N, C-alpha and C positions, 0 to 999 in steps of 0.2 A: 190608110195606115192609122192605127189607133194612136191617140195623143200620147199615151204613156210611153209607147215604143219610140215615138219621135223625140220625146223629151230625153229619153235615155241615150238615144243615138247622139243627140246634141251635146249631152253632158260628156259622153265618151270622147267626142271630137275635141271638146274644150280641154279635157284632161290630157289628151294626147298632145295638143298644141302646147300646153303648159310644160308637159314633160320634155318636149323638144326644146322649148325655150330655156329650160334649166340645164338640160344635158348638152346643148350645143356648145356653150363656152367651155365646158369641161373637156370636150374633145379637142379644143384648141390650146389647152394648157401645155406648157413646156414639160416634157417628161422629166421626172425627178432624176437627178444624176445617179448613175450606177455606182454603188459603193465598191471601191477596189482597194487592195492593200498597197497599191503603188506608192502613194505618198509616205506611208509608214515605212516601207522598205527602203525608200530613198533616204530617210532619216537614219535607218539602221546601218546603211552602208556608206554614210557620209564620210566616215573616217578613211575610206579608200582614197578619195580625192585629197584629203588632208595629208595622208602619208605619202602620196605621190608628190605633192608639192614640197613636203619636208625633204624628201630624197633629192628632188631637183635643186633645192636651195643648198642642201648639204654638199652636193656635187658641183654646185655653181655652174649649172649648165647654161644659164642665161647670159652671164657676162661675156663669154666669147662671141655670142651672137650680136653684141653691140657693134662689132666690126663688119657685120653683114650676114646674110643668110648662109647657112652651111648644112651639110648632110651629117647624119649621125656617124657615118663611116669616117668622115673627116675630123669630127670632134672627138671621137672615142679615144685616140691615142693620147691627146693632151689632157683629157679628163680622167684617164686611167680606167676606162669603162669598156665593157664588151659592146661592140657596135650594134648587134641585134637587140640586146637588152636596152641600150640607150635609145635606139629608134622607137622602141615601145614606150619608154618613158616620155620622150619628146612628143609622141603621138597623143599620150594622155594629157600633156600640157596643152596641146591643140584643143582637146576636148574640154578643157577647163577655160579656154578662151585666152590663154597666156601666150601661145605661139600660133602661127599660121604655117600651113604646109603647102609648098608648091613642088610637085613631083617628089624628088628625094631630099629637098632642102627645107630647112625650118627658119622662120624669121620671127623677131620679137613683135608682139603687139605693143600698143602705146602704154598700156598698164604695166606690162613686164619691163619695158624700157625704163619707165619712171621709178619702179619700186623693187625690181629684182636684179638689176645690174649693179655690181658692187661700187662702181665709180659714181653712181647717181647720188646727188645730195639727199634724195628722198628714199634711199635704200631701206627696205624693211626686212632684210634677211636675218638680222640679229634676233628680232622678236619671233620670227618664224622658227629659227633654230631653238629658241627658248621653248616655244610651243612643242617642238619635237621632243624635248627633254621631259615633257609632262605626259607623253602618251602612255607610258607604262603604268603610271599611277591611275590614269583614267580607266584602264582595264581592270583595276582593282576596286572600282567604285562600290560594287555590291558589298565587299568587305567593310569599306568605310561606313556605309549606311547601316550595316548590321551593328557595328561596334561604336559608331560615333567618333572614332579616332582616325587621325590622319594616317595615310599609307605612304606618304612621300616624305623624304627628308632623312632617310637612314644613312645615305652616303653623302660625303662632302662634295660640293660642287668643284669641278675643275676650274682652273683660272679661265679657260675658254668659256665655260658655262657662265661664270660670273660676268665676264665681259659681254657675252651675248645678252644677258639680262639687263645690265646697265645701259648698254648701247640701245637695246630695244626700248627701254623706258625713255631714253633720250629721244629716239626717233618718234615715238608715239607723242611725247610732249611737244615736239616740234610741229606736230600737226595741229596743235591747239594754242600753245602759248603765244606765238606771233599774232594770232587772230584775236585772242582774248585780251591781251594786255592793253592795246590801244583803245579797246571798247569798254574797259572796266569802269571808268568813271561814268559813262552813260548808262551802263547796265545797273550800277548801284543806284544811280539817280532814278531810273525808271522803276526800280523796286521800292522807292521811297526810303532808301538808305543814304547815309552820308557818303559823298563822293571822295575823290582822291585829293582834293585841294588841301594843302597843308600837311599831307602825310609824308613823313620822312624816314620812318623806321619800319621795316617789314621783317617778319619771321617766316621763313620757308621751312616748315617742320617736316622732317623726313624727305628733304628736297633732293637727295641723291646728287645727280649731276648739276643741280641748280638751274635747270632750264627755265623754270618759271621766274625764279629770282632774277635771272639775267634779263629776260624779256620785260618783266615789270619795271626794272631799272631803266632799260632802254626806252621804254614808252613814257616814263615819268622821271625826268632828269634830276628831280630833287630827292628821289627815293634812294635809301641805302638798305641793303637786304642782308640778313643773316641766315645761312643755311645751318640747320641743326640735324646731324645725322651721324651714322656710324663712322669712325675715323677712317675705315678702309675706303670710303667713297671720296675722300678729299682729293687724292691725285686726279681722279677723273673729273671732279668738279672744277679743279684749277685748269685742266686742259680745255674743258668746255668753255670756261670763261674767256680764255685767251682767243678762242675762235671768234669771239664777238667783241674783242678789243677791251675787255674788262679784266681786272685782277683782284685776287683775294688779298686781304691783309695778311701779313705774316702770322704764323701760329703764335698764340699767346701774346700778340702785340697789344700793348696798352693804347697805342695810337694807330689808327688805321692808315695814317699817312695819306689821306685823301682818297684812298681806295673805297669803292662803294659796295664791295662784297666782303663778308666775313664768314668764317666757318667755325662752328663750335661742335666738337665731337661729343657724342653722347648717345644714350638709349632713351628714347622718349617714353618707353614703357616703365622705366625704372627711375630715371634721373629727373630732378626738378629742372624746369626750363628757365632761360633768361627772361627778363622783363623789360618794360619800358617801350614796347612796340605800339604802334597805332594801326597796324595791319598784320593779320596772321593768315597764312595760307597753308591748308592741310590737303594735299592732293594725293588721293589714292593710297592712303595709309590706314584708314580705319577698317577697310575690308579685311585686313590681315589679323584683326583682333576681335575678341568676343565683345558683346555689348557692354559689359561692365567695364572692361579696359578702355573701350572707345570713350565712354562717358568720362573716365578719369583723364585720358589724353586731352579731350576737349576742355575739361575743367582746368588743367594745367596751362593749356594754351590761352584760355580766356583770362586766367589770373595774370598772365604776362602782358595783357593789354592795358594801355592807359584808358581812362574814361573817354568814351566816344570812339574807341577803337573798333574796327570791324574784323570779325573772324569769318573766313570762308572755307567751306569744305567741298572738295570736288570728289565725286565717286561715280561709279556705274550704278545708276539709280533704278531700283525696282519701283514699280508704280505703288501707290498707296494701298491698293487692294491686294498686293503681294501675289499677283498671278501673272507676272511678266514684267517687262518684255523678255524676249528669249535670251539675249546675251547676258544681262545681269543675272538672270535665273541660273544659267549654266555656269557663269563665273562664280556664283555662290558655291556651287558644287566643287569648283576648282579650289576654293578656299577650304572646303571640308577635307579635300584630299591632302592639302599641304600645310594646314595650320591647326593649332589647337584652339578652335573656337571662332575662327574668322568666317565671315559671310558677307554677302551683299546686303545693303540697307536701302530703305525707301527714303524719300525726302522727308516724309513725316517722322520717321524714326530718327533721322539725323537732326531734324528740327527739335525733337524732344531732348536730344543730348545737349543742344545749344541752350535750350530753355533751362535745363537742369544745371547748366554752368552759370546761370544768371544773366544770359544775354537776352536782349529784347528785339522787337521789330524783325522777327525771323522771317525771311523770305527766300524763295527759290528764284534765282536770277533767270532772265529770259535768254538763256544760252544753252545750246546743246552741242556736245562734242561727239566724236565717234562712239559707237556702241552704247548710246544712251548715257554718256557722261553728262552730269549736271552739277550745278553749284548751288549750295544752300548757305546763306549768310545771316549773321546777326550782329547786333551792336551792343557793346558794353555800356550800360547806363553811366 
């Protein structure tokens, strides 16, 4: 055989071997996932589950099951429902993981027993019914985005709607306040901020039922708290305080008479705020306002602090890149639908408001509540 042909054959063999060595791993690669519309359609139809839950809570289908498993046929007369339709709704609750079915009977899951039975101290039905009241406005979101104007708020809330909102806010706060209050001194110290030692006067701005004021006082016996909010919230705040063994000072009282809670009626977007505080707490009030008004609210709260006072803001926080997380981003749209200028904010944006009010040592505390709730704090020099 001529040498040239031999060399060519050897070269071809070498190239084939190289080709096999390169292509062999490619054959073992995991196939790329097939792109499907499934996840997109799941998001599109997510309201089905929400509306089913809203209906179940509005009908209070969970509370009777606290006495034990029951069939739809047995529950229907007491709930005023059609038995066949109720069976379908209870089946959907099984699909959502809130009930379990055995033959014709339905029973509560642990989650449903804790949060959806009216007699439970952790009942969340009020905030769920509040969410139900928002559904119609979410259906008009395209209009709100086109116009930049809210689409909710034309009709007055009923008393039941208002109670659902207030009780819902109380229940949500009860998931955070008892945990946050005893940790507050350590959290402030870990952020390099002055702690709770020596602090005696706290402002709970827009505090509603005063849940945080109550739990901060319970965790820090030397603390006295003032709730500043609309006058219509005072009866609910007083009732809430009594549940925890505390009382509000009488209205317009010059002397609190040893009581550790006070209530000052007012509108923090219009009125000047009281002063002389060494701690200010602004929980979930800024998201209802436009950035300029938020800056003004923070300025007024900071002006009411004594030197060395700490101002803390709790909100559902967007990340600093403003591309999530999901709940604060969607909550921001909720504010578009229902307010003139409200939105969710990032920790950086809130920190800028605190800096603009003259506060220093601005930090985000190492605390995270449900739905990406976080706390940003600063100190008055």
